[in-house]
N, CA, C and O atoms as CSV, one atom per row, in Angstrom:
chain,resi,resn,atom,element,x,y,z
A,1,MET,N,N,-63.957,29.006,33.123
A,1,MET,CA,C,-64.633,28.083,32.267
A,1,MET,C,C,-64.119,28.173,30.825
A,1,MET,O,O,-64.070,27.155,30.135
A,2,SER,N,N,-63.756,29.301,30.379
A,2,SER,CA,C,-63.254,29.468,29.021
A,2,SER,C,C,-61.881,28.802,28.870
A,2,SER,O,O,-61.559,28.301,27.793
A,3,LYS,N,N,-61.071,28.791,29.929
A,3,LYS,CA,C,-59.766,28.131,29.863
A,3,LYS,C,C,-59.940,26.633,29.656
A,3,LYS,O,O,-59.201,26.014,28.890
A,4,GLN,N,N,-60.914,26.059,30.337
A,4,GLN,CA,C,-61.144,24.627,30.212
A,4,GLN,C,C,-61.597,24.264,28.798
A,4,GLN,O,O,-61.190,23.234,28.259
A,5,LEU,N,N,-62.420,25.090,28.210
A,5,LEU,CA,C,-62.869,24.840,26.842
A,5,LEU,C,C,-61.706,24.912,25.849
A,5,LEU,O,O,-61.622,24.110,24.919
A,6,VAL,N,N,-60.817,25.878,26.057
A,6,VAL,CA,C,-59.658,26.031,25.171
A,6,VAL,C,C,-58.744,24.820,25.298
A,6,VAL,O,O,-58.249,24.308,24.294
A,7,VAL,N,N,-58.516,24.356,26.532
A,7,VAL,CA,C,-57.642,23.200,26.757
A,7,VAL,C,C,-58.227,21.956,26.098
A,7,VAL,O,O,-57.503,21.201,25.449
A,8,LYS,N,N,-59.531,21.737,26.258
A,8,LYS,CA,C,-60.181,20.583,25.641
A,8,LYS,C,C,-60.099,20.655,24.118
A,8,LYS,O,O,-59.867,19.640,23.461
A,9,ALA,N,N,-60.286,21.828,23.564
A,9,ALA,CA,C,-60.216,22.000,22.113
A,9,ALA,C,C,-58.809,21.688,21.603
A,9,ALA,O,O,-58.646,21.030,20.576
A,10,LEU,N,N,-57.799,22.165,22.326
A,10,LEU,CA,C,-56.415,21.894,21.929
A,10,LEU,C,C,-56.100,20.402,22.014
A,10,LEU,O,O,-55.426,19.860,21.138
A,11,ASN,N,N,-56.576,19.748,23.047
A,11,ASN,CA,C,-56.357,18.302,23.177
A,11,ASN,C,C,-56.998,17.539,22.028
A,11,ASN,O,O,-56.389,16.631,21.461
A,12,LEU,N,N,-58.212,17.903,21.690
A,12,LEU,CA,C,-58.897,17.241,20.585
A,12,LEU,C,C,-58.169,17.462,19.261
A,12,LEU,O,O,-58.057,16.547,18.446
A,13,LEU,N,N,-57.674,18.686,19.053
A,13,LEU,CA,C,-56.936,18.978,17.825
A,13,LEU,C,C,-55.637,18.179,17.751
A,13,LEU,O,O,-55.282,17.659,16.694
A,14,SER,N,N,-54.930,18.084,18.877
A,14,SER,CA,C,-53.666,17.345,18.871
A,14,SER,C,C,-53.908,15.863,18.596
A,14,SER,O,O,-53.114,15.225,17.904
A,15,GLU,N,N,-55.009,15.304,19.139
A,15,GLU,CA,C,-55.340,13.908,18.860
A,15,GLU,C,C,-55.706,13.716,17.398
A,15,GLU,O,O,-55.346,12.707,16.791
A,16,ASP,N,N,-56.412,14.668,16.840
A,16,ASP,CA,C,-56.777,14.579,15.430
A,16,ASP,C,C,-55.541,14.628,14.537
A,16,ASP,O,O,-55.460,13.914,13.537
A,17,LEU,N,N,-54.579,15.476,14.904
A,17,LEU,CA,C,-53.362,15.582,14.107
A,17,LEU,C,C,-52.562,14.282,14.156
A,17,LEU,O,O,-51.954,13.887,13.161
A,18,LYS,N,N,-52.563,13.624,15.306
A,18,LYS,CA,C,-51.802,12.384,15.439
A,18,LYS,C,C,-52.395,11.272,14.586
A,18,LYS,O,O,-51.660,10.500,13.971
A,19,THR,N,N,-53.700,11.189,14.548
A,19,THR,CA,C,-54.358,10.087,13.840
A,19,THR,C,C,-54.922,10.501,12.491
A,19,THR,O,O,-55.720,9.769,11.905
A,20,GLU,N,N,-54.522,11.654,11.995
A,20,GLU,CA,C,-55.136,12.167,10.781
A,20,GLU,C,C,-54.687,11.424,9.525
A,20,GLU,O,O,-55.513,11.136,8.659
A,21,LYS,N,N,-53.385,11.106,9.408
A,21,LYS,CA,C,-52.868,10.542,8.171
A,21,LYS,C,C,-52.434,9.090,8.380
A,21,LYS,O,O,-51.304,8.837,8.796
A,22,PRO,N,N,-53.302,8.159,8.102
A,22,PRO,CA,C,-52.857,6.766,8.162
A,22,PRO,C,C,-51.996,6.469,6.933
A,22,PRO,O,O,-52.184,7.069,5.874
A,23,LYS,N,N,-51.067,5.553,7.082
A,23,LYS,CA,C,-50.182,5.225,5.966
A,23,LYS,C,C,-50.961,4.463,4.908
A,23,LYS,O,O,-51.632,3.472,5.194
A,24,SER,N,N,-50.858,4.942,3.699
A,24,SER,CA,C,-51.570,4.285,2.603
A,24,SER,C,C,-50.686,3.176,2.035
A,24,SER,O,O,-49.463,3.307,1.988
A,25,LYS,N,N,-51.301,2.111,1.615
A,25,LYS,CA,C,-50.564,0.998,1.043
A,25,LYS,C,C,-50.188,1.346,-0.389
A,25,LYS,O,O,-50.952,1.974,-1.122
A,26,LYS,N,N,-48.990,0.919,-0.764
A,26,LYS,CA,C,-48.554,1.169,-2.127
A,26,LYS,C,C,-49.224,0.171,-3.063
A,26,LYS,O,O,-49.285,-1.025,-2.778
A,27,VAL,N,N,-49.715,0.670,-4.157
A,27,VAL,CA,C,-50.392,-0.168,-5.134
A,27,VAL,C,C,-49.390,-0.512,-6.225
A,27,VAL,O,O,-48.749,0.371,-6.795
A,28,LYS,N,N,-49.263,-1.796,-6.511
A,28,LYS,CA,C,-48.346,-2.218,-7.555
A,28,LYS,C,C,-48.926,-1.849,-8.915
A,28,LYS,O,O,-50.136,-1.902,-9.139
A,29,ASN,N,N,-48.028,-1.479,-9.804
A,29,ASN,CA,C,-48.478,-1.158,-11.160
A,29,ASN,C,C,-48.753,-2.459,-11.904
A,29,ASN,O,O,-47.836,-3.241,-12.157
A,30,LYS,N,N,-49.984,-2.684,-12.245
A,30,LYS,CA,C,-50.349,-3.874,-12.993
A,30,LYS,C,C,-50.409,-3.509,-14.466
A,30,LYS,O,O,-50.832,-2.416,-14.842
A,31,THR,N,N,-49.978,-4.446,-15.280
A,31,THR,CA,C,-50.072,-4.198,-16.711
A,31,THR,C,C,-51.525,-4.364,-17.128
A,31,THR,O,O,-52.162,-5.378,-16.845
A,32,VAL,N,N,-52.014,-3.376,-17.784
A,32,VAL,CA,C,-53.430,-3.332,-18.150
A,32,VAL,C,C,-53.584,-3.851,-19.573
A,32,VAL,O,O,-52.765,-3.571,-20.448
A,33,LEU,N,N,-54.636,-4.600,-19.779
A,33,LEU,CA,C,-54.941,-5.059,-21.130
A,33,LEU,C,C,-55.353,-3.866,-21.984
A,33,LEU,O,O,-55.968,-2.911,-21.509
A,34,SER,N,N,-54.997,-3.956,-23.244
A,34,SER,CA,C,-55.357,-2.844,-24.126
A,34,SER,C,C,-56.863,-2.846,-24.385
A,34,SER,O,O,-57.542,-3.846,-24.152
A,35,THR,N,N,-57.361,-1.740,-24.858
A,35,THR,CA,C,-58.802,-1.613,-25.123
A,35,THR,C,C,-59.141,-1.900,-26.577
A,35,THR,O,O,-60.252,-1.630,-27.035
A,36,ASN,N,N,-58.165,-2.455,-27.298
A,36,ASN,CA,C,-58.449,-2.805,-28.695
A,36,ASN,C,C,-59.494,-3.916,-28.756
A,36,ASN,O,O,-59.658,-4.706,-27.826
A,37,LYS,N,N,-60.186,-3.940,-29.884
A,37,LYS,CA,C,-61.241,-4.937,-30.056
A,37,LYS,C,C,-60.643,-6.329,-30.289
A,37,LYS,O,O,-61.218,-7.334,-29.871
A,38,TYR,N,N,-59.495,-6.382,-30.954
A,38,TYR,CA,C,-58.900,-7.652,-31.321
A,38,TYR,C,C,-57.580,-7.857,-30.567
A,38,TYR,O,O,-56.922,-6.889,-30.186
A,39,GLY,N,N,-57.204,-9.104,-30.357
A,39,GLY,CA,C,-55.909,-9.438,-29.765
A,39,GLY,C,C,-55.885,-9.466,-28.256
A,39,GLY,O,O,-54.811,-9.557,-27.661
A,40,ILE,N,N,-57.028,-9.390,-27.628
A,40,ILE,CA,C,-57.060,-9.369,-26.164
A,40,ILE,C,C,-56.640,-10.729,-25.601
A,40,ILE,O,O,-55.930,-10.792,-24.597
A,41,GLN,N,N,-57.073,-11.808,-26.240
A,41,GLN,CA,C,-56.734,-13.149,-25.748
A,41,GLN,C,C,-55.224,-13.389,-25.818
A,41,GLN,O,O,-54.634,-13.933,-24.885
A,42,LYS,N,N,-54.603,-12.980,-26.930
A,42,LYS,CA,C,-53.152,-13.139,-27.077
A,42,LYS,C,C,-52.415,-12.347,-26.008
A,42,LYS,O,O,-51.489,-12.845,-25.368
A,43,GLN,N,N,-52.837,-11.129,-25.834
A,43,GLN,CA,C,-52.184,-10.263,-24.855
A,43,GLN,C,C,-52.334,-10.842,-23.446
A,43,GLN,O,O,-51.406,-10.781,-22.640
A,44,LYS,N,N,-53.482,-11.388,-23.165
A,44,LYS,CA,C,-53.736,-11.974,-21.852
A,44,LYS,C,C,-52.807,-13.169,-21.620
A,44,LYS,O,O,-52.254,-13.330,-20.532
A,45,LYS,N,N,-52.640,-14.007,-22.653
A,45,LYS,CA,C,-51.748,-15.160,-22.539
A,45,LYS,C,C,-50.296,-14.719,-22.321
A,45,LYS,O,O,-49.577,-15.299,-21.508
A,46,LYS,N,N,-49.879,-13.687,-23.059
A,46,LYS,CA,C,-48.514,-13.175,-22.896
A,46,LYS,C,C,-48.281,-12.680,-21.478
A,46,LYS,O,O,-47.246,-12.963,-20.875
A,47,LEU,N,N,-49.237,-11.949,-20.956
A,47,LEU,CA,C,-49.099,-11.431,-19.594
A,47,LEU,C,C,-49.046,-12.566,-18.576
A,47,LEU,O,O,-48.304,-12.494,-17.597
A,48,GLN,N,N,-49.833,-13.608,-18.807
A,48,GLN,CA,C,-49.803,-14.749,-17.899
A,48,GLN,C,C,-48.451,-15.453,-17.951
A,48,GLN,O,O,-47.924,-15.862,-16.916
A,49,LYS,N,N,-47.885,-15.598,-19.156
A,49,LYS,CA,C,-46.571,-16.224,-19.294
A,49,LYS,C,C,-45.499,-15.402,-18.582
A,49,LYS,O,O,-44.638,-15.950,-17.895
A,50,LEU,N,N,-45.562,-14.090,-18.753
A,50,LEU,CA,C,-44.582,-13.226,-18.092
A,50,LEU,C,C,-44.670,-13.349,-16.577
A,50,LEU,O,O,-43.650,-13.408,-15.890
A,51,ALA,N,N,-45.887,-13.386,-16.063
A,51,ALA,CA,C,-46.066,-13.513,-14.619
A,51,ALA,C,C,-45.522,-14.848,-14.127
A,51,ALA,O,O,-44.908,-14.918,-13.063
A,52,GLU,N,N,-45.747,-15.904,-14.901
A,52,GLU,CA,C,-45.255,-17.226,-14.521
A,52,GLU,C,C,-43.724,-17.257,-14.535
A,52,GLU,O,O,-43.108,-17.845,-13.646
A,53,GLN,N,N,-43.113,-16.631,-15.536
A,53,GLN,CA,C,-41.656,-16.573,-15.611
A,53,GLN,C,C,-41.076,-15.814,-14.422
A,53,GLN,O,O,-40.048,-16.210,-13.872
A,54,LYS,N,N,-41.728,-14.734,-14.028
A,54,LYS,CA,C,-41.256,-13.971,-12.872
A,54,LYS,C,C,-41.298,-14.825,-11.615
A,54,LYS,O,O,-40.368,-14.797,-10.809
A,55,ARG,N,N,-42.383,-15.590,-11.445
A,55,ARG,CA,C,-42.499,-16.460,-10.274
A,55,ARG,C,C,-41.389,-17.511,-10.273
A,55,ARG,O,O,-40.794,-17.797,-9.234
A,56,LYS,N,N,-41.117,-18.086,-11.456
A,56,LYS,CA,C,-40.062,-19.099,-11.554
A,56,LYS,C,C,-38.697,-18.488,-11.236
A,56,LYS,O,O,-37.889,-19.091,-10.530
A,57,ASN,N,N,-38.451,-17.299,-11.756
A,57,ASN,CA,C,-37.178,-16.632,-11.499
A,57,ASN,C,C,-36.995,-16.366,-10.011
A,57,ASN,O,O,-35.904,-16.553,-9.472
A,58,ARG,N,N,-38.054,-15.933,-9.353
A,58,ARG,CA,C,-37.976,-15.690,-7.914
A,58,ARG,C,C,-37.648,-16.976,-7.173
A,58,ARG,O,O,-36.827,-16.986,-6.256
A,59,ALA,N,N,-38.302,-18.066,-7.583
A,59,ALA,CA,C,-38.068,-19.352,-6.928
A,59,ALA,C,C,-36.624,-19.802,-7.123
A,59,ALA,O,O,-35.993,-20.298,-6.189
A,60,VAL,N,N,-36.102,-19.630,-8.334
A,60,VAL,CA,C,-34.723,-20.021,-8.612
A,60,VAL,C,C,-33.758,-19.181,-7.781
A,60,VAL,O,O,-32.804,-19.713,-7.213
A,61,LEU,N,N,-33.998,-17.886,-7.709
A,61,LEU,CA,C,-33.134,-17.015,-6.922
A,61,LEU,C,C,-33.156,-17.390,-5.449
A,61,LEU,O,O,-32.116,-17.397,-4.790
A,62,GLU,N,N,-34.333,-17.701,-4.935
A,62,GLU,CA,C,-34.432,-18.093,-3.533
A,62,GLU,C,C,-33.673,-19.390,-3.284
A,62,GLU,O,O,-33.009,-19.530,-2.257
A,63,GLN,N,N,-33.766,-20.346,-4.220
A,63,GLN,CA,C,-33.042,-21.602,-4.066
A,63,GLN,C,C,-31.538,-21.369,-4.090
A,63,GLN,O,O,-30.800,-21.971,-3.310
A,64,LYS,N,N,-31.084,-20.492,-4.987
A,64,LYS,CA,C,-29.654,-20.196,-5.056
A,64,LYS,C,C,-29.173,-19.558,-3.763
A,64,LYS,O,O,-28.105,-19.898,-3.255
A,65,MET,N,N,-29.962,-18.635,-3.235
A,65,MET,CA,C,-29.583,-17.980,-1.984
A,65,MET,C,C,-29.505,-18.994,-0.856
A,65,MET,O,O,-28.552,-18.992,-0.077
A,66,LYS,N,N,-30.510,-19.864,-0.768
A,66,LYS,CA,C,-30.514,-20.863,0.291
A,66,LYS,C,C,-29.322,-21.797,0.154
A,66,LYS,O,O,-28.672,-22.124,1.147
A,67,SER,N,N,-29.028,-22.232,-1.072
A,67,SER,CA,C,-27.922,-23.167,-1.263
A,67,SER,C,C,-26.588,-22.504,-0.945
A,67,SER,O,O,-25.705,-23.142,-0.372
A,68,SER,N,N,-26.429,-21.234,-1.306
A,68,SER,CA,C,-25.169,-20.560,-1.007
A,68,SER,C,C,-25.002,-20.363,0.493
A,68,SER,O,O,-23.891,-20.468,1.013
A,69,ILE,N,N,-26.085,-20.083,1.183
A,69,ILE,CA,C,-26.014,-19.938,2.640
A,69,ILE,C,C,-25.667,-21.276,3.281
A,69,ILE,O,O,-24.855,-21.329,4.205
A,70,GLU,N,N,-26.274,-22.353,2.798
A,70,GLU,CA,C,-25.966,-23.675,3.338
A,70,GLU,C,C,-24.515,-24.046,3.076
A,70,GLU,O,O,-23.860,-24.613,3.951
A,71,ASP,N,N,-23.997,-23.736,1.887
A,71,ASP,CA,C,-22.594,-24.015,1.581
A,71,ASP,C,C,-21.679,-23.265,2.529
A,71,ASP,O,O,-20.703,-23.825,3.028
A,72,TYR,N,N,-21.988,-22.012,2.777
A,72,TYR,CA,C,-21.177,-21.217,3.697
A,72,TYR,C,C,-21.179,-21.842,5.087
A,72,TYR,O,O,-20.134,-21.957,5.727
A,73,LYS,N,N,-22.356,-22.243,5.545
A,73,LYS,CA,C,-22.444,-22.852,6.872
A,73,LYS,C,C,-21.640,-24.143,6.937
A,73,LYS,O,O,-20.967,-24.405,7.934
A,74,GLU,N,N,-21.705,-24.945,5.890
A,74,GLU,CA,C,-20.961,-26.199,5.880
A,74,GLU,C,C,-19.457,-25.956,5.907
A,74,GLU,O,O,-18.723,-26.678,6.582
A,75,LYS,N,N,-19.001,-24.954,5.186
A,75,LYS,CA,C,-17.564,-24.718,5.089
A,75,LYS,C,C,-16.987,-24.042,6.323
A,75,LYS,O,O,-15.938,-24.453,6.818
A,76,PHE,N,N,-17.649,-23.022,6.821
A,76,PHE,CA,C,-17.023,-22.159,7.806
A,76,PHE,C,C,-17.522,-22.335,9.230
A,76,PHE,O,O,-16.855,-21.895,10.167
A,77,LEU,N,N,-18.651,-22.953,9.418
A,77,LEU,CA,C,-19.158,-23.091,10.773
A,77,LEU,C,C,-18.809,-24.444,11.388
A,77,LEU,O,O,-19.272,-24.760,12.484
A,78,VAL,N,N,-17.998,-25.245,10.696
A,78,VAL,CA,C,-17.557,-26.525,11.233
A,78,VAL,C,C,-16.391,-26.261,12.179
A,78,VAL,O,O,-15.499,-25.471,11.869
A,79,ASP,N,N,-16.402,-26.923,13.332
A,79,ASP,CA,C,-15.347,-26.737,14.320
A,79,ASP,C,C,-14.149,-27.603,13.939
A,79,ASP,O,O,-14.254,-28.829,13.908
A,80,ARG,N,N,-13.023,-26.976,13.652
A,80,ARG,CA,C,-11.833,-27.699,13.208
A,80,ARG,C,C,-10.685,-27.587,14.201
A,80,ARG,O,O,-9.526,-27.756,13.820
A,81,THR,N,N,-10.976,-27.312,15.435
A,81,THR,CA,C,-9.902,-27.136,16.412
A,81,THR,C,C,-9.139,-28.429,16.653
A,81,THR,O,O,-7.917,-28.397,16.804
A,82,GLU,N,N,-9.825,-29.562,16.694
A,82,GLU,CA,C,-9.136,-30.832,16.940
A,82,GLU,C,C,-8.167,-31.153,15.807
A,82,GLU,O,O,-7.046,-31.595,16.060
A,83,GLU,N,N,-8.580,-30.938,14.573
A,83,GLU,CA,C,-7.694,-31.165,13.430
A,83,GLU,C,C,-6.472,-30.252,13.508
A,83,GLU,O,O,-5.351,-30.689,13.249
A,84,ASN,N,N,-6.683,-29.003,13.861
A,84,ASN,CA,C,-5.577,-28.054,13.954
A,84,ASN,C,C,-4.606,-28.436,15.060
A,84,ASN,O,O,-3.395,-28.289,14.897
A,85,VAL,N,N,-5.119,-28.924,16.179
A,85,VAL,CA,C,-4.250,-29.351,17.281
A,85,VAL,C,C,-3.405,-30.538,16.849
A,85,VAL,O,O,-2.218,-30.598,17.174
A,86,GLN,N,N,-3.991,-31.484,16.124
A,86,GLN,CA,C,-3.230,-32.637,15.646
A,86,GLN,C,C,-2.121,-32.201,14.693
A,86,GLN,O,O,-1.007,-32.722,14.757
A,87,ILE,N,N,-2.414,-31.266,13.823
A,87,ILE,CA,C,-1.402,-30.772,12.887
A,87,ILE,C,C,-0.274,-30.080,13.639
A,87,ILE,O,O,0.896,-30.257,13.302
A,88,LEU,N,N,-0.615,-29.296,14.653
A,88,LEU,CA,C,0.417,-28.627,15.449
A,88,LEU,C,C,1.298,-29.634,16.172
A,88,LEU,O,O,2.508,-29.430,16.278
A,89,GLN,N,N,0.715,-30.713,16.671
A,89,GLN,CA,C,1.516,-31.743,17.337
A,89,GLN,C,C,2.466,-32.418,16.355
A,89,GLN,O,O,3.607,-32.720,16.707
A,90,LEU,N,N,2.009,-32.657,15.132
A,90,LEU,CA,C,2.889,-33.242,14.121
A,90,LEU,C,C,4.033,-32.293,13.777
A,90,LEU,O,O,5.173,-32.725,13.604
A,91,LEU,N,N,3.732,-31.021,13.679
A,91,LEU,CA,C,4.779,-30.046,13.371
A,91,LEU,C,C,5.795,-29.936,14.501
A,91,LEU,O,O,6.978,-29.698,14.256
A,92,ARG,N,N,5.341,-30.106,15.723
A,92,ARG,CA,C,6.241,-30.040,16.867
A,92,ARG,C,C,7.224,-31.204,16.844
A,92,ARG,O,O,8.369,-31.058,17.271
A,93,GLN,N,N,6.786,-32.350,16.351
A,93,GLN,CA,C,7.641,-33.531,16.328
A,93,GLN,C,C,8.699,-33.452,15.233
A,93,GLN,O,O,9.750,-34.082,15.344
A,94,LEU,N,N,8.437,-32.693,14.189
A,94,LEU,CA,C,9.400,-32.582,13.099
A,94,LEU,C,C,10.624,-31.796,13.551
A,94,LEU,O,O,10.505,-30.711,14.121
A,95,LYS,N,N,11.809,-32.360,13.289
A,95,LYS,CA,C,13.052,-31.669,13.635
A,95,LYS,C,C,13.958,-31.691,12.409
A,95,LYS,O,O,13.961,-32.670,11.663
A,96,PRO,N,N,14.724,-30.629,12.189
A,96,PRO,CA,C,15.636,-30.635,11.043
A,96,PRO,C,C,16.836,-31.540,11.316
A,96,PRO,O,O,17.179,-31.815,12.465
A,97,LYS,N,N,17.461,-31.992,10.239
A,97,LYS,CA,C,18.665,-32.813,10.387
A,97,LYS,C,C,19.774,-31.946,10.961
A,97,LYS,O,O,19.859,-30.752,10.675
A,98,SER,N,N,20.614,-32.558,11.764
A,98,SER,CA,C,21.669,-31.779,12.422
A,98,SER,C,C,22.668,-31.243,11.405
A,98,SER,O,O,23.200,-30.148,11.589
A,99,SER,N,N,22.939,-31.996,10.325
A,99,SER,CA,C,23.904,-31.528,9.325
A,99,SER,C,C,23.363,-30.293,8.593
A,99,SER,O,O,24.112,-29.356,8.317
A,100,ALA,N,N,22.073,-30.296,8.284
A,100,ALA,CA,C,21.479,-29.152,7.599
A,100,ALA,C,C,21.480,-27.931,8.506
A,100,ALA,O,O,21.764,-26.819,8.060
A,101,ALA,N,N,21.166,-28.137,9.769
A,101,ALA,CA,C,21.166,-27.021,10.712
A,101,ALA,C,C,22.571,-26.455,10.866
A,101,ALA,O,O,22.750,-25.241,10.951
A,102,GLN,N,N,23.572,-27.342,10.901
A,102,GLN,CA,C,24.956,-26.883,11.055
A,102,GLN,C,C,25.397,-26.082,9.831
A,102,GLN,O,O,26.106,-25.086,9.974
A,103,LYS,N,N,24.994,-26.494,8.641
A,103,LYS,CA,C,25.334,-25.755,7.424
A,103,LYS,C,C,24.754,-24.341,7.470
A,103,LYS,O,O,25.426,-23.375,7.106
A,104,ILE,N,N,23.517,-24.228,7.916
A,104,ILE,CA,C,22.870,-22.914,7.994
A,104,ILE,C,C,23.596,-22.022,8.986
A,104,ILE,O,O,23.833,-20.845,8.712
A,105,ILE,N,N,23.948,-22.575,10.134
A,105,ILE,CA,C,24.643,-21.786,11.162
A,105,ILE,C,C,26.004,-21.334,10.654
A,105,ILE,O,O,26.382,-20.178,10.844
A,106,ASP,N,N,26.755,-22.245,10.001
A,106,ASP,CA,C,28.070,-21.880,9.462
A,106,ASP,C,C,27.955,-20.777,8.414
A,106,ASP,O,O,28.773,-19.857,8.385
A,107,PHE,N,N,26.952,-20.867,7.563
A,107,PHE,CA,C,26.750,-19.859,6.527
A,107,PHE,C,C,26.542,-18.484,7.153
A,107,PHE,O,O,27.116,-17.497,6.694
A,108,HIS,N,N,25.719,-18.419,8.204
A,108,HIS,CA,C,25.454,-17.129,8.838
A,108,HIS,C,C,26.688,-16.589,9.553
A,108,HIS,O,O,26.918,-15.380,9.556
A,109,TYR,N,N,27.487,-17.472,10.161
A,109,TYR,CA,C,28.720,-17.013,10.806
A,109,TYR,C,C,29.677,-16.421,9.781
A,109,TYR,O,O,30.294,-15.385,10.031
A,110,LYS,N,N,29.804,-17.075,8.626
A,110,LYS,CA,C,30.694,-16.568,7.581
A,110,LYS,C,C,30.231,-15.207,7.069
A,110,LYS,O,O,31.047,-14.317,6.831
A,111,GLN,N,N,28.913,-15.049,6.902
A,111,GLN,CA,C,28.395,-13.754,6.447
A,111,GLN,C,C,28.699,-12.659,7.453
A,111,GLN,O,O,29.085,-11.555,7.069
A,112,GLN,N,N,28.530,-12.947,8.729
A,112,GLN,CA,C,28.805,-11.948,9.758
A,112,GLN,C,C,30.289,-11.606,9.792
A,112,GLN,O,O,30.652,-10.447,9.989
A,113,ALA,N,N,31.144,-12.597,9.604
A,113,ALA,CA,C,32.584,-12.345,9.609
A,113,ALA,C,C,32.970,-11.451,8.435
A,113,ALA,O,O,33.792,-10.548,8.596
A,114,ARG,N,N,32.402,-11.680,7.280
A,114,ARG,CA,C,32.699,-10.841,6.119
A,114,ARG,C,C,32.279,-9.397,6.363
A,114,ARG,O,O,32.989,-8.462,5.991
A,115,GLN,N,N,31.126,-9.225,6.987
A,115,GLN,CA,C,30.639,-7.874,7.237
A,115,GLN,C,C,31.534,-7.146,8.228
A,115,GLN,O,O,31.714,-5.933,8.118
A,116,LEU,N,N,32.099,-7.867,9.200
A,116,LEU,CA,C,32.941,-7.215,10.203
A,116,LEU,C,C,34.296,-6.815,9.638
A,116,LEU,O,O,34.796,-5.733,9.947
A,117,PHE,N,N,34.904,-7.675,8.810
A,117,PHE,CA,C,36.278,-7.438,8.388
A,117,PHE,C,C,36.427,-6.808,7.016
A,117,PHE,O,O,37.551,-6.500,6.620
A,118,GLU,N,N,35.382,-6.608,6.295
A,118,GLU,CA,C,35.500,-5.948,4.997
A,118,GLU,C,C,35.743,-4.461,5.209
A,118,GLU,O,O,35.011,-3.815,5.959
A,119,PRO,N,N,36.777,-3.904,4.545
A,119,PRO,CA,C,37.010,-2.461,4.681
A,119,PRO,C,C,35.901,-1.690,3.961
A,119,PRO,O,O,35.370,-2.123,2.937
A,120,GLU,N,N,35.589,-0.580,4.514
A,120,GLU,CA,C,34.556,0.244,3.904
A,120,GLU,C,C,35.087,0.875,2.627
A,120,GLU,O,O,36.252,1.269,2.564
A,121,ALA,N,N,34.272,0.969,1.653
A,121,ALA,CA,C,34.666,1.558,0.378
A,121,ALA,C,C,34.852,3.058,0.577
A,121,ALA,O,O,34.016,3.750,1.157
A,122,GLU,N,N,36.006,3.531,0.059
A,122,GLU,CA,C,36.282,4.960,0.196
A,122,GLU,C,C,35.414,5.740,-0.776
A,122,GLU,O,O,35.150,5.310,-1.899
A,123,GLU,N,N,34.988,6.880,-0.315
A,123,GLU,CA,C,34.164,7.720,-1.166
A,123,GLU,C,C,35.043,8.413,-2.199
A,123,GLU,O,O,36.097,8.947,-1.854
A,124,PRO,N,N,34.631,8.411,-3.429
A,124,PRO,CA,C,35.436,9.094,-4.444
A,124,PRO,C,C,35.420,10.604,-4.192
A,124,PRO,O,O,34.379,11.216,-3.956
A,125,VAL,N,N,36.620,11.167,-4.253
A,125,VAL,CA,C,36.738,12.602,-4.017
A,125,VAL,C,C,36.462,13.325,-5.324
A,125,VAL,O,O,37.071,13.037,-6.354
A,126,SER,N,N,35.564,14.235,-5.263
A,126,SER,CA,C,35.236,14.970,-6.477
A,126,SER,C,C,36.262,16.074,-6.681
A,126,SER,O,O,36.566,16.858,-5.781
A,127,GLU,N,N,36.773,16.100,-7.881
A,127,GLU,CA,C,37.775,17.119,-8.195
A,127,GLU,C,C,37.062,18.375,-8.674
A,127,GLU,O,O,36.154,18.326,-9.504
A,128,SER,N,N,37.490,19.465,-8.142
A,128,SER,CA,C,36.858,20.711,-8.546
A,128,SER,C,C,37.567,21.279,-9.769
A,128,SER,O,O,38.784,21.152,-9.904
A,129,ILE,N,N,36.840,21.872,-10.613
A,129,ILE,CA,C,37.384,22.450,-11.840
A,129,ILE,C,C,38.040,23.797,-11.544
A,129,ILE,O,O,38.965,24.215,-12.241
A,130,LEU,N,N,37.565,24.454,-10.528
A,130,LEU,CA,C,38.049,25.801,-10.237
A,130,LEU,C,C,39.426,25.807,-9.574
A,130,LEU,O,O,40.238,26.698,-9.823
A,131,PHE,N,N,39.686,24.790,-8.714
A,131,PHE,CA,C,40.951,24.779,-7.978
A,131,PHE,C,C,41.685,23.457,-8.180
A,131,PHE,O,O,41.716,22.649,-7.251
A,132,PRO,N,N,42.271,23.196,-9.335
A,132,PRO,CA,C,42.956,21.920,-9.569
A,132,PRO,C,C,44.256,21.793,-8.771
A,132,PRO,O,O,44.659,20.678,-8.440
A,133,VAL,N,N,44.905,22.884,-8.460
A,133,VAL,CA,C,46.171,22.841,-7.735
A,133,VAL,C,C,45.933,22.368,-6.299
A,133,VAL,O,O,46.700,21.561,-5.774
A,134,GLU,N,N,44.885,22.862,-5.677
A,134,GLU,CA,C,44.571,22.472,-4.299
A,134,GLU,C,C,44.186,20.995,-4.218
A,134,GLU,O,O,44.500,20.330,-3.231
A,135,ASP,N,N,43.519,20.483,-5.229
A,135,ASP,CA,C,43.148,19.066,-5.247
A,135,ASP,C,C,44.393,18.194,-5.286
A,135,ASP,O,O,44.449,17.166,-4.610
A,136,LYS,N,N,45.390,18.589,-6.067
A,136,LYS,CA,C,46.627,17.813,-6.155
A,136,LYS,C,C,47.354,17.811,-4.818
A,136,LYS,O,O,47.940,16.799,-4.433
A,137,LYS,N,N,47.323,18.917,-4.117
A,137,LYS,CA,C,47.977,18.995,-2.808
A,137,LYS,C,C,47.287,18.072,-1.803
A,137,LYS,O,O,47.955,17.421,-1.000
A,138,LYS,N,N,45.960,18.012,-1.846
A,138,LYS,CA,C,45.208,17.142,-0.934
A,138,LYS,C,C,45.531,15.682,-1.195
A,138,LYS,O,O,45.624,14.890,-0.257
A,139,LYS,N,N,45.706,15.312,-2.476
A,139,LYS,CA,C,46.025,13.932,-2.811
A,139,LYS,C,C,47.415,13.557,-2.306
A,139,LYS,O,O,47.630,12.433,-1.853
A,140,LYS,N,N,48.347,14.483,-2.379
A,140,LYS,CA,C,49.705,14.210,-1.917
A,140,LYS,C,C,49.751,14.029,-0.406
A,140,LYS,O,O,50.534,13.219,0.092
A,141,LYS,N,N,48.931,14.765,0.329
A,141,LYS,CA,C,48.895,14.654,1.784
A,141,LYS,C,C,48.394,13.278,2.226
A,141,LYS,O,O,48.833,12.758,3.252
A,142,LYS,N,N,47.526,12.720,1.496
A,142,LYS,CA,C,46.977,11.411,1.854
A,142,LYS,C,C,47.999,10.375,1.553
A,142,LYS,O,O,47.758,9.188,1.775
């Protein structure tokens, strides 16, 4: 019987722990009117104007966001595949003039011929300061 009482007590405690702390709502900081005897009406009007300006600013920002989203949708979510296909078909029909193509081909052939038949530049032989006699002998052998 004592085991059952302990189990029930533990169950009740665990339920209490789960529901013990409800989330409290955050309270916004409101600007408080001063406690001065004079100037309360002016201060109240100023606070009302500030609140109205904040509301207007929020409305303007929301309108800007909505308009920018709509602009994006208009520009980028439009299906342009048909236009692109038409442009590709026009590009396929375009052909270069045969004379221009022949000039390009001749130019490339000439460049390749120059690269094949140009002799390679000989590397300059560095003369050593220590053995000038041996350098002269090497030059004579060539």
